[in-house]
N, C-alpha and C positions, 0 to 999 in steps of 0.2 A: 063219213070216211076220214074225218080228221084224225081219229084214233089210229087208223091204218098208216097214215102219213107219219104220225108221231112214233109209232112202233117201228116203222121202217128206219127212221132216223136213229132210234135207240139201237137197232140192230147194227147200223153202221158204226156207232160209237163202240158197241161191244166188240165188233170185229177189229176196229182200230186198236182197241186195248188188248187184243189177242184172245178174247173170250169167245171163241167160235161156237161153243155150245150155247151160250146165252144168245148170241146173234141168231143162231138157227131157231131157237125157241120163239124169238120175236117174229122171224120171217115165217115160220110155220103158222103162227096165229094170224098174221096178216094174210097169208095165202088162203087159209080156211075162210076168213071173212070175205075176201075178194072172190073166191070161188062161188060163194053163195049169193053175193050181191052185185058183182061186177064181172060176170062170166063173159068171156070174149071181149075184154077191155084192154086198153094199153096199160092200165094200172096193174091188171093181173099179169100181163106179160112182163112188166117191169119187176114185179115180185118174183116171178119165175126166174128171170135172169139173175136177180140178186141171190136167190137160193142156189142157182147153178154156179155162180161165182164162188160162193162159200164152199160148196161141195168140191169144186175144182181145186180150191186152195187146200182142202183136206186130202186131195188125191183120190176122191171118190168120183172117178171120171164117168162111170156109167150113169150115176145119178145126175151129175151135171149135164151130161149129154141129153138125157131124157127131159130135163127141165128146159134146156135151151131149145130142144126140138118143139116142145109145146109152146114156148114163147114165140118161136119163129112162125109157127102155124097161125097164131093169133095176129102177130105183126103183119105177116104177109097178106092176111085176109083184110085187116082193117087199115093198114097203112103201107101198101106195097110201094117199093121205090122210096123208102124213107130211111132216116138215120137209125130208126129202131130196127128195121130189117137188117141193115148193114152191120149194126152192132152185134146183133144176134148171130149173124154169119161169122163175124170175127170170133165170137165166143166159141162157136162150133169148130172153127179153125184151130183155136187154141187147144181144144180137147184132142182133136185129130193129131196135132203136132206133138202133144205130150204122149200120145200113144205110139208115136213113131210113124204115123200114116201121113207122110209129107205130101203125097199126091192129093189126098183129100183136103188137107190143110191148104195147099196151094189153090185148089178149086174154090174153097170158101173165101179165101183172102182176095182172089181175083174178083169174085162176085161182089164182095163188100166194096172194094175199090171202085168197081164199075158204077155201083149205085152212088157212092159218095162223090164221084167225079161229076155226076149229074145234079145232085141235090145239095152238096156241101163242099164244093171245091175250095181249097185254100184254108180250110178250118183245121182245128186240132184233131177232129175225128178223122178227117181225110189223111192227115199226116201220119197218124197212128196206124191207119189201115195200110198206107204205103210202106211203113216200116215193117209191118208184119209180112206183107207180100215180098218185100226185098229179102227178108230173112229166109223165107221159104225158097225163093229163087236162088239165093246163095247156097242153100243146102244142095240144090241140083247143079251147082256151079254154072248157073246161067247169069254170069256177072254182067254181060251187056244189057240184058233185060232188067236186071236189078237196079241198074243206074237210072 
């Protein structure tokens, strides 16, 4: 699986350079390999989240949501109450927010913060989740709760 890790790194480099098409090609290859050899693994979930992030960056929200949902199912099965689950909930919240479904985004962000308060309080992951939650609360003008 060293190849998959290398290809994942190459996809991140390609994305940083703005070559989303090349990044997607790498991630598609990684996903194909991991679907065959690491079905229902956190590695597969990570690849799905990466591909979802790429599709979200392109504005392909339906594809991103599908990949995030598949990643969530794997994470929730293998590592419930984990940073992986919380991160995938944040990704789903981001898609909902971009679609203008603030209620759903708020639900995802609250669930993510709840998990991170138990497993990673005071970390950068927790802080990011709180910032997303605060943004959604501000949208509903729930300023007291956002503080």
